[in-house]
C-alpha positions as CSV (number, residue, x, y, z in Angstrom):
1,X,-8.3,2.3,-11.1
2,X,-8.5,4.6,-8.1
3,X,-5.1,6.1,-6.5
4,X,-4.9,3.4,-3.5
5,X,-5.1,0.7,-5.9
6,X,-2.6,1.6,-8.3
7,X,-0.4,2.5,-5.0
8,X,-1.0,-1.0,-4.0
9,X,-0.5,-2.6,-7.2
10,X,3.1,-0.2,-8.1
11,X,6.3,-2.4,-8.8
12,X,7.6,-0.3,-6.2
13,X,6.0,-2.8,-3.2
14,X,8.3,-5.4,-5.1
15,X,11.3,-3.4,-4.7
16,X,10.5,-2.3,-1.4
17,X,9.7,-6.2,-0.7
18,X,13.3,-7.0,-2.2
19,X,14.9,-4.9,-0.2
20,X,13.5,-5.1,3.3
21,X,10.5,-2.9,3.0
22,X,12.4,-0.2,1.4
23,X,15.2,2.5,2.0
24,X,13.8,3.9,5.2
25,X,14.4,7.3,6.6
26,X,17.9,8.1,7.8
27,X,19.6,5.7,5.1
28,X,21.0,6.4,1.4
29,X,20.5,4.6,-1.7
30,X,22.0,4.5,-4.9
31,X,20.9,3.7,-8.7
32,X,23.4,3.6,-10.4
33,X,24.1,2.8,-14.5
34,X,26.3,3.8,-17.5
35,X,25.3,6.7,-19.1
36,X,21.6,6.6,-20.9
37,X,20.2,3.5,-19.3
38,X,17.6,5.1,-16.7
39,X,18.8,6.2,-13.9
40,X,16.4,9.6,-13.9
41,X,13.6,8.0,-14.8
42,X,13.6,5.5,-11.8
43,X,14.4,8.0,-9.5
44,X,11.3,10.2,-11.1
45,X,9.7,6.7,-10.4
46,X,10.2,6.4,-6.7
47,X,9.5,10.1,-6.5
48,X,6.2,9.8,-7.8
49,X,5.6,6.8,-6.0
50,X,5.8,8.5,-2.5
51,X,4.1,11.5,-3.6
52,X,0.9,9.6,-4.5
53,X,0.7,8.4,-1.0
54,X,0.5,11.9,0.0
55,X,4.5,12.4,1.1
56,X,6.4,15.4,0.5
57,X,9.5,14.7,-2.1
58,X,12.4,17.4,-2.5
59,X,14.0,16.7,-6.1
60,X,17.6,17.7,-6.2
61,X,19.5,18.2,-9.7
62,X,22.6,18.7,-10.2
63,X,21.9,19.6,-14.0
64,X,22.3,22.4,-15.6
65,X,18.9,22.6,-17.3
66,X,16.0,21.6,-15.4
67,X,13.6,21.9,-17.5
68,X,13.9,18.1,-18.5
69,X,13.2,17.1,-14.5
70,X,10.0,18.7,-15.1
71,X,9.4,16.9,-18.6
72,X,10.2,13.7,-16.8
73,X,7.9,14.1,-14.0
74,X,5.2,15.3,-16.4
75,X,5.8,12.0,-18.9
76,X,6.1,9.3,-16.7
77,X,3.0,10.6,-14.8
78,X,1.0,11.1,-17.9
79,X,2.3,7.6,-18.8
80,X,1.2,5.6,-16.1
81,X,-2.0,7.4,-15.9
82,X,-3.4,6.2,-18.9
83,X,-1.8,2.5,-18.9
84,X,-3.2,2.1,-15.5
85,X,-6.6,4.0,-16.2
86,X,-6.0,6.3,-13.6
87,X,-9.5,8.4,-12.5
88,X,-9.4,11.9,-11.8
89,X,-6.0,12.1,-12.8
90,X,-5.7,15.8,-13.5
91,X,-6.9,15.7,-9.9
92,X,-4.4,13.8,-8.9
93,X,-1.5,15.1,-11.0
94,X,-1.9,18.4,-9.0
95,X,-1.7,17.0,-5.8
96,X,1.7,15.3,-6.8
97,X,3.4,19.1,-8.0
98,X,1.8,20.8,-4.9
99,X,4.0,18.1,-2.7
100,X,7.1,18.3,-4.7
101,X,10.0,20.6,-4.8
102,X,12.8,21.1,-7.3
103,X,16.0,22.7,-6.4
104,X,18.7,22.8,-8.6
105,X,22.7,23.2,-7.7
106,X,26.1,23.1,-9.1
107,X,28.2,20.9,-7.5
108,X,31.5,22.6,-8.4
109,X,30.3,25.9,-7.1
110,X,29.0,25.4,-3.5
111,X,30.0,23.0,-0.9
112,X,28.1,20.2,0.2
113,X,27.2,21.9,3.9
114,X,25.8,25.0,1.7
115,X,24.0,22.8,-0.1
116,X,22.4,21.2,3.0
117,X,22.1,24.0,4.6
118,X,19.7,25.0,1.9
119,X,17.5,22.0,2.0
120,X,17.4,22.2,5.6
121,X,16.0,25.8,5.8
122,X,13.5,24.7,3.3
123,X,12.3,22.0,5.5
124,X,12.2,23.5,8.4
125,X,11.5,27.1,8.5
126,X,9.8,26.6,4.5
127,X,7.6,24.1,6.1
128,X,8.5,21.4,3.3
129,X,8.3,18.5,5.8
130,X,9.8,15.7,2.7
131,X,10.1,12.2,3.5
132,X,12.3,11.7,0.7
133,X,15.7,13.6,-1.2
134,X,16.2,12.4,-4.6
135,X,19.7,13.6,-6.0
136,X,20.2,13.5,-9.6
137,X,23.2,14.5,-11.7
138,X,25.5,14.2,-8.3
139,X,29.3,13.4,-10.1
140,X,30.6,10.5,-7.7
141,X,34.1,10.8,-9.6
142,X,34.3,14.6,-8.1
143,X,33.3,13.5,-4.4
144,X,34.8,11.6,-1.5
145,X,33.6,9.6,0.9
146,X,33.4,12.6,3.6
147,X,31.0,14.2,1.7
148,X,28.5,11.4,1.4
149,X,29.0,11.0,4.8
150,X,28.0,13.8,5.9
151,X,24.5,13.6,3.6
152,X,24.0,10.1,5.2
153,X,24.4,12.1,8.9
154,X,21.7,14.7,7.2
155,X,19.5,12.0,6.2
156,X,19.8,10.8,10.0
157,X,19.2,14.0,11.6
158,X,16.5,15.1,9.3
159,X,14.8,11.5,9.4
160,X,14.5,11.0,5.5
161,X,15.6,8.6,2.9
162,X,17.7,10.1,0.3
163,X,18.1,8.3,-3.4
164,X,20.9,9.2,-5.4
165,X,21.4,8.3,-9.1
166,X,25.3,7.4,-10.0
167,X,26.8,7.4,-13.5
168,X,29.2,4.4,-14.3
169,X,32.3,5.2,-16.6
170,X,31.3,3.6,-20.1
171,X,34.4,1.5,-20.0
172,X,34.0,0.7,-16.0
173,X,32.5,-2.2,-14.9
174,X,29.2,-3.2,-13.7
175,X,28.4,-5.2,-10.5
176,X,29.6,-8.8,-9.8
177,X,27.3,-9.9,-7.4
178,X,27.4,-8.3,-4.0
179,X,30.7,-6.2,-5.3
180,X,30.1,-2.5,-6.0
181,X,31.0,-0.8,-9.0
182,X,34.7,0.5,-8.6
183,X,33.8,4.3,-8.4
184,X,31.8,3.6,-5.7
185,X,33.9,1.4,-3.5
186,X,35.1,4.2,-1.2
187,X,31.3,5.0,-0.5
188,X,29.7,2.0,0.3
189,X,30.2,2.6,4.5
190,X,27.4,5.3,3.4
191,X,25.5,3.3,1.3
192,X,22.4,1.3,2.6
193,X,21.0,0.0,-1.0
194,X,23.2,-0.1,-4.1
195,X,21.1,-1.4,-7.3
196,X,22.9,-1.4,-10.7
197,X,20.9,-1.1,-13.7
198,X,22.2,-3.2,-16.5
199,X,21.0,-3.7,-20.4
200,X,19.5,-7.0,-21.9
201,X,18.8,-7.6,-25.2
202,X,15.0,-6.7,-24.3
203,X,14.9,-5.1,-21.0
204,X,17.1,-3.3,-18.2
205,X,17.8,-5.8,-15.4
206,X,17.8,-4.3,-11.6
207,X,20.7,-5.9,-10.1
208,X,20.9,-5.6,-6.4
209,X,24.1,-5.3,-5.0
210,X,23.4,-4.2,-1.2
211,X,20.4,-3.8,0.5
212,X,21.4,-2.9,4.2
213,X,23.4,-5.5,6.0
214,X,22.0,-8.6,4.1
215,X,23.9,-11.1,2.6
216,X,20.7,-12.7,0.8
217,X,20.9,-10.6,-2.3
218,X,18.3,-11.9,-5.1
219,X,17.2,-10.6,-8.2
220,X,14.4,-7.8,-8.1
221,X,11.3,-9.3,-10.2
222,X,10.7,-5.9,-11.7
223,X,12.3,-4.9,-14.9
224,X,12.8,-1.6,-16.8
225,X,11.3,-1.3,-20.0
226,X,14.0,0.4,-22.5
227,X,11.4,2.0,-24.8
228,X,9.0,3.6,-21.9
229,X,11.7,3.5,-19.0
230,X,8.8,2.2,-17.0
231,X,9.3,-0.4,-14.2
232,X,7.4,-2.9,-14.3
233,X,7.1,-6.8,-13.0
234,X,8.7,-9.5,-14.7
């Protein structure tokens, strides 16, 4: 399979179609679930899809150990390339690595303005004109709506789309249809798309809680394989 065919047949096309063409620049999307369900995997697959299309991606990690982030990209790309029989996989991998930047921050030691300033400098002075930011490990329980509003303003200013992961409490609710999990309720004005990952018996379900201003919240025709954590068509 050629790269163009891989892009065309990606489950991400189903995701985009289900949320009115995609997240789009200037917007914030959230992939939420309880710990260990597959949020990071989904974010990395979103990022890889952008990279395959020749776009630049900045991956921001709030984890103390970023080596696992590199492992996620390598393992997921290798699995997808093998599963799809991607031609010239090594060359494609090199292209992806060239267009990807991974940054690491500590949420507790830096202010939001400092983090956004570092990213802005990378994009403007460093010439990394990313179309997408992926932010993993951000603790919404230690944040507030004003912080996310600043990130939203940054997304608009820099014309990027921003995907966050959000970890839900183990004993907390998931999402009722069209209703956000409790820890995200106050952040909803800044969120354009919210997808909650819900484990089922044989797969992980994508529950669309919000996509832009639409009230037509239909189930996605994709699922997450609990073994490989790859997104697949239903």
